FIVO-899406 format. One line per 8 residues: number of its first residue (from 1); for each residue x, y, z of N, C-alpha, C. Coordinates in nm, 3 decimals. Layout:
residues N
NUM> X/Y/Z/X/Y/Z/X/Y/Z  ...
//
This chain:
residues 175
1> 1.036/-3.281/-9.312/1.167/-3.234/-9.277/1.255/-3.353/-9.237  1.371/-3.354/-9.294/1.463/-3.464/-9.274/1.559/-3.431/-9.160  1.598/-3.535/-9.086/1.690/-3.515/-8.975/1.836/-3.509/-9.020  1.868/-3.565/-9.136/2.007/-3.564/-9.180/2.041/-3.426/-9.236  2.165/-3.388/-9.218/2.209/-3.256/-9.264/2.226/-3.259/-9.414  2.192/-3.153/-9.474/2.209/-3.142/-9.618/2.356/-3.120/-9.649  2.402/-3.152/-9.771/2.543/-3.137/-9.804/2.596/-2.996/-9.783  2.510/-2.896/-9.791/2.557/-2.759/-9.774/2.589/-2.728/-9.628
9> 2.523/-2.793/-9.534/2.542/-2.763/-9.392/2.640/-2.857/-9.322  2.694/-2.954/-9.394/2.786/-3.050/-9.335/2.919/-2.981/-9.304  2.981/-3.013/-9.190/3.109/-2.952/-9.151/3.223/-3.020/-9.226  3.318/-2.942/-9.268/3.437/-2.997/-9.334/3.532/-3.046/-9.226  3.607/-3.154/-9.256/3.703/-3.207/-9.161/3.694/-3.358/-9.152  3.769/-3.412/-9.056/3.773/-3.557/-9.038/3.712/-3.593/-8.905  3.656/-3.712/-8.899/3.601/-3.759/-8.772/3.717/-3.810/-8.686  3.693/-3.825/-8.561/3.794/-3.875/-8.468/3.838/-4.016/-8.509
17> 3.746/-4.097/-8.553/3.779/-4.234/-8.596/3.874/-4.232/-8.714  3.851/-4.147/-8.811/3.940/-4.138/-8.928/4.082/-4.095/-8.887  4.092/-3.998/-8.799/4.222/-3.951/-8.752/4.294/-4.062/-8.676  4.223/-4.136/-8.593/4.284/-4.244/-8.516/4.334/-4.357/-8.607  4.258/-4.389/-8.711/4.300/-4.493/-8.805/4.428/-4.450/-8.877  4.435/-4.327/-8.921/4.555/-4.276/-8.988/4.675/-4.280/-8.894  4.657/-4.238/-8.770/4.767/-4.241/-8.672/4.811/-4.385/-8.644  4.719/-4.477/-8.638/4.753/-4.618/-8.617/4.835/-4.671/-8.735
25> 4.795/-4.640/-8.855/4.870/-4.685/-8.974/5.010/-4.625/-8.975  5.023/-4.499/-8.943/5.155/-4.434/-8.940/5.244/-4.497/-8.833  5.189/-4.525/-8.716/5.271/-4.584/-8.609/5.316/-4.725/-8.645  5.230/-4.805/-8.707/5.268/-4.940/-8.748/5.378/-4.935/-8.854  5.362/-4.850/-8.953/5.463/-4.837/-9.058/5.597/-4.788/-9.003  5.594/-4.693/-8.911/5.720/-4.643/-8.856/5.788/-4.749/-8.769  5.712/-4.827/-8.696/5.770/-4.934/-8.614/5.836/-5.039/-8.702  5.769/-5.081/-8.807/5.825/-5.181/-8.898/5.949/-5.127/-8.968
33> 5.945/-5.004/-9.015/6.061/-4.948/-9.085/6.179/-4.929/-8.990  6.155/-4.893/-8.865/6.263/-4.880/-8.768/6.330/-5.016/-8.744  6.250/-5.121/-8.730/6.305/-5.255/-8.708/6.390/-5.298/-8.828  6.340/-5.275/-8.948/6.414/-5.312/-9.069/6.545/-5.234/-9.077  6.541/-5.105/-9.047/6.662/-5.023/-9.052/6.764/-5.070/-8.947  6.719/-5.094/-8.825/6.811/-5.136/-8.718/6.874/-5.270/-8.752  6.797/-5.362/-8.805/6.849/-5.494/-8.840/6.948/-5.484/-8.956  6.919/-5.401/-9.054/7.011/-5.388/-9.167/7.141/-5.320/-9.125
41> 7.135/-5.229/-9.029/7.257/-5.164/-8.978/7.345/-5.266/-8.906  7.284/-5.353/-8.828/7.360/-5.456/-8.757/7.423/-5.553/-8.856  7.347/-5.589/-8.959/7.400/-5.678/-9.061/7.515/-5.611/-9.136  7.502/-5.483/-9.163/7.608/-5.410/-9.235/7.737/-5.404/-9.153  7.726/-5.392/-9.020/7.846/-5.391/-8.935/7.922/-5.523/-8.943  7.848/-5.634/-8.940/7.912/-5.765/-8.947/7.974/-5.785/-9.085  7.902/-5.746/-9.189/7.953/-5.760/-9.325/8.080/-5.677/-9.344  8.081/-5.553/-9.295/8.200/-5.468/-9.307/8.318/-5.530/-9.232
49> 8.294/-5.587/-9.115/8.401/-5.651/-9.039/8.453/-5.775/-9.112  8.364/-5.851/-9.172/8.405/-5.968/-9.249/8.491/-5.926/-9.368  8.454/-5.818/-9.433/8.534/-5.767/-9.546/8.672/-5.721/-9.498  8.678/-5.663/-9.380/8.808/-5.621/-9.325/8.898/-5.742/-9.301  8.841/-5.849/-9.248/8.920/-5.970/-9.223/8.965/-6.031/-9.356  8.879/-6.030/-9.457/8.920/-6.078/-9.589/9.038/-5.997/-9.641  9.036/-5.866/-9.618/9.146/-5.780/-9.660/9.274/-5.817/-9.588  9.265/-5.842/-9.457/9.383/-5.880/-9.378/9.440/-6.013/-9.429
57> 9.353/-6.111/-9.456/9.400/-6.239/-9.506/9.468/-6.223/-9.642  9.410/-6.144/-9.728/9.469/-6.120/-9.860/9.604/-6.048/-9.848  9.610/-5.949/-9.758/9.735/-5.876/-9.734/9.844/-5.971/-9.685  9.809/-6.058/-9.590/9.908/-6.152/-9.534/9.959/-6.248/-9.641  9.871/-6.296/-9.726/9.913/-6.386/-9.834/10.008/-6.313/-9.928  9.973/-6.192/-9.968/10.057/-6.112/-10.058/10.192/-6.083/-9.993  10.191/-6.050/-9.865/10.315/-6.020/-9.793/10.405/-6.143/-9.786  10.347/-6.259/-9.763/10.427/-6.382/-9.756/10.491/-6.412/-9.891
65> 10.415/-6.393/-9.998/10.469/-6.421/-10.132/10.579/-6.323/-10.169  10.561/-6.195/-10.133/10.657/-6.093/-10.174/10.775/-6.077/-10.078  10.777/-6.152/-9.969/10.884/-6.141/-9.871/11.016/-6.192/-9.930  11.112/-6.103/-9.943/11.240/-6.137/-10.006/11.320/-6.238/-9.924  11.294/-6.244/-9.792/11.370/-6.334/-9.706/11.309/-6.475/-9.700  11.195/-6.494/-9.765/11.132/-6.625/-9.763/11.071/-6.661/-9.629  11.028/-6.560/-9.554/10.969/-6.585/-9.422/10.820/-6.609/-9.432  10.768/-6.678/-9.333/10.623/-6.696/-9.322/10.560/-6.568/-9.270
73> 10.435/-6.548/-9.303/10.356/-6.438/-9.248/10.237/-6.502/-9.178  10.198/-6.446/-9.065/10.086/-6.504/-8.989/9.982/-6.397/-8.959  9.857/-6.438/-8.966/9.747/-6.354/-8.919/9.713/-6.407/-8.780  9.722/-6.319/-8.681/9.693/-6.358/-8.543/9.552/-6.315/-8.508  9.474/-6.408/-8.459/9.339/-6.382/-8.411/9.341/-6.394/-8.260  9.325/-6.280/-8.191/9.317/-6.280/-8.045/9.168/-6.280/-8.011  9.114/-6.398/-7.986/8.971/-6.411/-7.963/8.927/-6.357/-7.827  9.020/-6.348/-7.733/8.987/-6.293/-7.602/8.967/-6.142/-7.609
81> 9.058/-6.073/-7.676/9.052/-5.926/-7.686/8.991/-5.877/-7.816  8.947/-5.968/-7.901/8.884/-5.935/-8.029/8.975/-5.846/-8.114  9.098/-5.892/-8.136/9.195/-5.821/-8.218/9.245/-5.913/-8.328  9.281/-5.852/-8.441/9.336/-5.925/-8.555/9.453/-5.844/-8.608  9.568/-5.913/-8.632/9.682/-5.842/-8.689/9.771/-5.938/-8.766  9.867/-5.882/-8.840/9.960/-5.959/-8.921/10.099/-5.949/-8.859  10.167/-6.063/-8.849/10.305/-6.070/-8.800/10.393/-6.134/-8.907  10.516/-6.085/-8.919/10.618/-6.156/-8.996/10.684/-6.254/-8.901
89> 10.693/-6.380/-8.943/10.743/-6.485/-8.856/10.883/-6.531/-8.900  10.960/-6.581/-8.804/11.089/-6.640/-8.835/11.066/-6.781/-8.892  10.979/-6.856/-8.826/10.946/-6.990/-8.872/10.809/-7.026/-8.812  10.772/-7.150/-8.819/10.643/-7.194/-8.765/10.647/-7.218/-8.615  10.759/-7.185/-8.550/10.772/-7.208/-8.406/10.727/-7.087/-8.324  10.645/-7.003/-8.384/10.589/-6.885/-8.317/10.693/-6.780/-8.279  10.803/-6.774/-8.350/10.901/-6.668/-8.327/10.868/-6.552/-8.420  10.828/-6.441/-8.359/10.786/-6.325/-8.438/10.908/-6.242/-8.474
97> 10.923/-6.213/-8.604/11.033/-6.129/-8.650/10.992/-5.982/-8.647  10.877/-5.950/-8.706/10.823/-5.815/-8.707/10.680/-5.821/-8.655  10.656/-5.773/-8.532/10.521/-5.785/-8.476/10.425/-5.678/-8.530  10.302/-5.717/-8.540/10.191/-5.629/-8.576/10.225/-5.536/-8.692  10.259/-5.598/-8.803/10.288/-5.524/-8.925/10.164/-5.447/-8.971  10.050/-5.511/-8.955/9.924/-5.454/-9.002/9.813/-5.508/-8.913  9.722/-5.422/-8.871/9.612/-5.466/-8.786/9.483/-5.396/-8.823  9.377/-5.438/-8.759/9.246/-5.377/-8.784/9.218/-5.268/-8.682
105> 9.175/-5.155/-8.732/9.134/-5.044/-8.646/8.982/-5.026/-8.660  8.924/-4.956/-8.567/8.780/-4.924/-8.572/8.693/-5.049/-8.579  8.723/-5.146/-8.495/8.642/-5.268/-8.489/8.512/-5.235/-8.417  8.395/-5.263/-8.478/8.267/-5.231/-8.412/8.253/-5.306/-8.280  8.209/-5.240/-8.174/8.200/-5.306/-8.043/8.097/-5.419/-8.038  7.998/-5.418/-8.128/7.895/-5.521/-8.125/7.931/-5.645/-8.206  8.039/-5.639/-8.283/8.077/-5.752/-8.368/8.182/-5.837/-8.296  8.162/-5.968/-8.297/8.253/-6.059/-8.230/8.298/-6.169/-8.326
113> 8.425/-6.205/-8.313/8.475/-6.325/-8.379/8.447/-6.438/-8.282  8.358/-6.528/-8.319/8.317/-6.633/-8.225/8.398/-6.759/-8.239  8.466/-6.774/-8.352/8.546/-6.894/-8.369/8.638/-6.884/-8.489  8.751/-6.953/-8.477/8.845/-6.964/-8.588/8.878/-7.113/-8.602  8.852/-7.165/-8.719/8.885/-7.304/-8.748/9.008/-7.306/-8.836  9.112/-7.373/-8.790/9.236/-7.387/-8.865/9.256/-7.536/-8.887  9.250/-7.576/-9.014/9.253/-7.719/-9.044/9.123/-7.783/-9.000  9.130/-7.867/-8.900/9.009/-7.934/-8.849/8.977/-7.896/-8.705
121> 9.054/-7.804/-8.647/9.035/-7.767/-8.507/8.972/-7.628/-8.498  8.865/-7.617/-8.421/8.797/-7.489/-8.402/8.835/-7.432/-8.266  8.876/-7.304/-8.266/8.916/-7.234/-8.144/8.813/-7.126/-8.114  8.782/-7.108/-7.985/8.686/-7.005/-7.945/8.744/-6.908/-7.842  8.869/-6.927/-7.804/8.933/-6.837/-7.707/9.083/-6.837/-7.732  9.151/-6.740/-7.670/9.298/-6.725/-7.676/9.344/-6.675/-7.813  9.476/-6.679/-7.835/9.537/-6.633/-7.960/9.571/-6.752/-8.048  9.540/-6.736/-8.178/9.570/-6.842/-8.273/9.616/-6.778/-8.403
129> 9.711/-6.846/-8.469/9.770/-6.791/-8.591/9.738/-6.877/-8.712  9.714/-6.806/-8.822/9.701/-6.869/-8.952/9.828/-6.833/-9.028  9.905/-6.934/-9.066/10.035/-6.911/-9.131/10.023/-6.915/-9.282  10.086/-6.818/-9.347/10.100/-6.816/-9.492/10.247/-6.840/-9.524  10.272/-6.941/-9.605/10.409/-6.972/-9.643/10.451/-6.883/-9.761  10.580/-6.877/-9.790/10.628/-6.791/-9.899/10.567/-6.822/-10.036  10.513/-6.942/-10.054/10.446/-6.971/-10.181/10.299/-6.930/-10.179  10.253/-6.870/-10.067/10.115/-6.820/-10.055/10.016/-6.920/-10.003
137> 10.060/-7.042/-9.975/9.967/-7.143/-9.926/9.940/-7.126/-9.777  9.827/-7.178/-9.735/9.787/-7.173/-9.594/9.697/-7.292/-9.568  9.668/-7.321/-9.441/9.573/-7.430/-9.413/9.429/-7.385/-9.444  9.337/-7.479/-9.441/9.196/-7.446/-9.454/9.155/-7.365/-9.331  9.088/-7.251/-9.354/9.054/-7.159/-9.244/8.908/-7.118/-9.255  8.840/-7.116/-9.141/8.704/-7.062/-9.131/8.701/-6.964/-9.014  8.650/-6.844/-9.038/8.635/-6.743/-8.931/8.486/-6.712/-8.920  8.432/-6.724/-8.799/8.290/-6.696/-8.773/8.275/-6.562/-8.704
145> 8.182/-6.479/-8.756/8.154/-6.347/-8.699/8.005/-6.333/-8.673  7.970/-6.265/-8.562/7.829/-6.235/-8.535/7.818/-6.093/-8.478  7.697/-6.042/-8.481/7.664/-5.921/-8.407/7.599/-5.969/-8.277  7.654/-5.930/-8.163/7.605/-5.984/-8.035/7.461/-5.944/-8.004  7.413/-5.835/-8.066/7.276/-5.792/-8.042/7.178/-5.851/-8.145  7.231/-5.916/-8.245/7.148/-5.983/-8.346/7.224/-6.107/-8.392  7.227/-6.214/-8.310/7.308/-6.332/-8.341/7.272/-6.397/-8.474  7.153/-6.368/-8.526/7.117/-6.421/-8.657/7.195/-6.355/-8.769
153> 7.253/-6.237/-8.742/7.334/-6.168/-8.841/7.476/-6.220/-8.828  7.506/-6.324/-8.902/7.635/-6.390/-8.890/7.697/-6.407/-9.027  7.828/-6.405/-9.028/7.903/-6.430/-9.152/8.015/-6.527/-9.123  8.053/-6.596/-9.227/8.162/-6.691/-9.218/8.257/-6.663/-9.335  8.385/-6.655/-9.305/8.488/-6.636/-9.406/8.561/-6.768/-9.420  8.573/-6.816/-9.543/8.641/-6.943/-9.567/8.757/-6.920/-9.662  8.872/-6.971/-9.623/8.991/-6.964/-9.708/9.037/-7.106/-9.733  9.047/-7.139/-9.860/9.085/-7.274/-9.901/9.235/-7.276/-9.930
161> 9.305/-7.383/-9.889/9.448/-7.392/-9.920/9.473/-7.386/-10.070  9.587/-7.333/-10.106/9.630/-7.325/-10.247/9.537/-7.241/-10.333  9.467/-7.147/-10.272/9.377/-7.061/-10.348/9.389/-6.919/-10.295  9.384/-6.823/-10.384/9.390/-6.684/-10.342/9.251/-6.630/-10.310  9.150/-6.713/-10.330/9.013/-6.668/-10.311/8.965/-6.697/-10.169  8.893/-6.601/-10.113/8.826/-6.623/-9.985/8.676/-6.614/-10.010  8.602/-6.703/-9.948/8.458/-6.703/-9.963/8.394/-6.635/-9.843  8.293/-6.554/-9.870/8.217/-6.488/-9.764/8.075/-6.543/-9.769
169> 8.037/-6.611/-9.662/7.906/-6.675/-9.657/7.827/-6.605/-9.547  7.712/-6.552/-9.582/7.633/-6.478/-9.485/7.504/-6.548/-9.448  7.468/-6.526/-9.322/7.340/-6.575/-9.273/7.279/-6.460/-9.194  7.173/-6.403/-9.246/7.111/-6.289/-9.181/6.974/-6.329/-9.129  6.938/-6.275/-9.012/6.808/-6.306/-8.953/6.694/-6.245/-9.034  6.725/-6.151/-9.123/6.621/-6.089/-9.204/6.593/-6.171/-9.330  6.671/-6.278/-9.354/6.650/-6.359/-9.475/6.546/-6.464/-9.448
//
């Protein structure tokens, strides 16, 4: 007589070890997928904000070119309050003719503009303007954006003088 159970008398089901291994695999997979989802959402917020700023820059350039009075148009970056808007200017002496013609709404609270480089000077606080002349030209501009909860998720917008093109350069912590 054998001590092992015959196949007919064996109980159907899973052992505790098998159930624990399956639960461990499920928990590891869900943790990894949650991290990937959260990181991609943060990256998407910064990318969407960068695209909004590109739209504002393009709008300001178009407005300056189409302005019948030959006035400059400026994009104002308020780095203290994290606001961006377009002003019609009288001249380069900071005299605003039409304030806040166009601005950004629904700015994500986790996204920050950390710096604006105009020409060769980088600003990290206060208000600074990028001027578009009636011929559409502007100085060399770099705008840096990050998600404060994932600083590796950063984007940089570059606008080259005498060009209608803006470059969007991304650096994501998931890369």
